[in-house]
C-alpha positions, 0 to 999 in steps of 0.5 A: 507460238511453237518455234520452228527451231529446237533448242538444246542446252548443255551444262559444262562443268569446271575442268581440272588441269592435270599435271603432266609428268615429264620425268621417268614417271617421277613427280615434277619438282617445283624448281624444274623448268615447266612446259610452256603453254601450248607444249605437249609431253611429246614435244619435250626433247630426249634426255641427255642420256638418250641415244640417237636412233641412228646410233642404235643397232640393238635393244641392249643399247637402249636397256641402259639399266640392265648390266650385261651379266644380268641377261644370264639370269634367263635360263632356257628350258626353265619357267620364267616367273613374272616377278623375275628381276631382270624381266622387271628391269626390261619392262620398266625401260620399254616405255622409254623406247621410241616406237620408231626405234623398236619398229626399225630394230624388229625382225620379221624373218625369224627362224624359230628353229634357230631361236629354239636351238640357240636362244642365248645368241638372240637374247633381247632381239626385237621380233615382230609378232603377229598372230592370234591372242588366245588368253591373258593372265593378270599378274599383280607385282609384289609391292616392293617391285611395284614401287621400285619399277613403277608398274603394279600389273603385268599381263601374260598374253598367250599368242599363237603364231603360224610359224612358231613351234610352240605358244608365244608368251608376251609379258606386257604392260598394256593390253586392251580392257576388252580382253580382260573383260571377255570370257573364254578364248579370245582368238583376237588378231594382234601385233607386237614388237617385242624383245625375246627373253628365253625359251621356256616350257609348255607341257612337253613343248617349247614356249617362247617368252617375250617382253613388250610395252603394249600389244596392238589389237587389230580385229579382223571381224566383228564380235558382239562379245568383244564389242567390235563392230564395222568401225573397229574392223575398218580402223584395224584394217588400216593400221589403227590399234583398236585398243587405243580407242578405249582411252580416246573414248574416256577422254571426251570433253577434255583438252588434248594431251599426251594420252591422245598422241599415238591414236591421233597420228594412227587415225590420221595415217589411216585416213590417208590410207583410205583416201589414197587406196582402193577402198570404197567405204560408205561414209555416214552423214555426221549427226551433230547433236547426237555427236555432242550428246554421245560422242563415244558412240560415234568415235572412229566412224567414217563420216561425211561432213559439210561446213565452213572453213574459217581459219587454216593453220599449218602444224609442223610435226617436230617429232622424228619418231612420228615423221619416221613411222607415219611419214607425216612432217606436217598437217593442216588444222582447219577451224570450221563451223558445222551447220546446226539446221533448225536446232539451237544449242545453248549451254545450261547455266547454274541459275535460270535466266542467266545468259549462256553461250548459244549457237543458232546457226553453226557450231565450231568443229575442228578438222585435221588434214594432210593436204589442202586442195588448190582452191583452199590453199589459195584462200588461205594464202589470201587471208594470211596476206590480209593480216593475222585476224583475217578469216575465211568463209569457204564451204567445204566437204570431206569424208573422215574419221570422227576422233573425239569431242575435245574442249579448248579455251574460247573467247566466246565461252569465257565471256559468260564464265572464265571457266567455260571451255568450248566443246568441238568435234574433231575430225581427221581426214586426208583432204577436204574439197570445196563444196559446190553451190548446191551443197552450200545453200544451207549457208546463205544466212550464215555470213552474218551470224556465223561471222559474228560467232567465229569472231568471238570463238576463233579456235586457238589450238594451243595444246596441239600446236606441235611446233608451230613457228609463228612467234606472234601467235605463240605470244598471244597463246602464251598470254592466255590464262589457264582455266581454273581448277575444278571438275572435269567437263564430263556432262553435255546435257542437251535438252530439247525444248520444242520443235516436232521435227527433232523430238527424237533427240531427247530419248 
């Protein structure tokens, strides 16, 4: 007989553990202290030579590798070659600046005539540049310089600013890949906090040279040529550097690490901006199976999601940089279950007939929010008082961004193979709401099956704890074994077996 459910399977592969480098892009020595399980690169303390943000009054204090006399090598009125030695030293140092320091030092009231007339008095001042990117030129660094300064490419980005008497040329280390692939004039809205270097020449007029670590891409309109749609325009409107999403899309089905840091908080702040502003954005229902199959097609989309909150954890943000820039000192991680409807999701196995993780009622999802409604906070406190293993069963609904499909170690998946990681859609939102009874009807039969599932696969967000102050929980996380070396979990092959209502899912 034909089943009323649709069975979908996917085949996880082995996950390679990447070594996180915590020194200045140098290989970590075996005798150096290694980060504890649950720590991320951004939880490391600043180096002993780093200055406190409150002590920094200009960028020269942060350019500890540049001697005062070296600034004289910038000759105003002359061209600035990309292999200029002092420029390379500055670019090497820029990624070590805290973004909050650069933002705080950046001037927005630049007198361009004064800058042109007296450039030496403003050398390496930080300026906020906002305008339209016209073109990008790639410069390959000489081999010796690339080895010394640890970057092999430099991007010369030409920008037009309304108030500037000439083009602005930004020497940058990072630009969006889409800019490099595009043909013709880009004409893309962008922002950068950059250090002024010198006034050069552009034909008969001046050209202003700056240095920046990266340039934020904030597109103002959709463009097929640039692969910009309504999703990217919405993100940019609320301050998200769309260029960061290129990296996020490449990191689906991988654990969270330092590469996710900036984009995660930018998107979390954008969710707050939308929820607390006057925006009236239509949220799309979350298509669970399609998100699992092709997450990159949905990342950054504003979605409407229903589920069951099973565990809530407060994550304390220790980073002073994040607290200053985004005004976020904590957020709440809600480990939840999303209904699968009539679909049965099952892992593929190397050998036919082997048991595999199966999800017949619900699939794990992760939600990160800035605020909890009173009802959910009360439920959290009640569960907390009941003991460390107590779970919730609260129907929730929310509108938020789909961030990525990440993976983590789960008790449930490791029952079948110690190397299996649990995939989970991650969303960021401002605050969830308690769903009404009518909206929670699909969950009538979930208490038994879903409760069993969550008991086996409670999410421990070890790699995203950001300073959680729970010694007992930290001890349990530390005792977890790391996954074995192997290939990355890059394929989520979902196969449809039967069920005419879901026949479109195998296309």
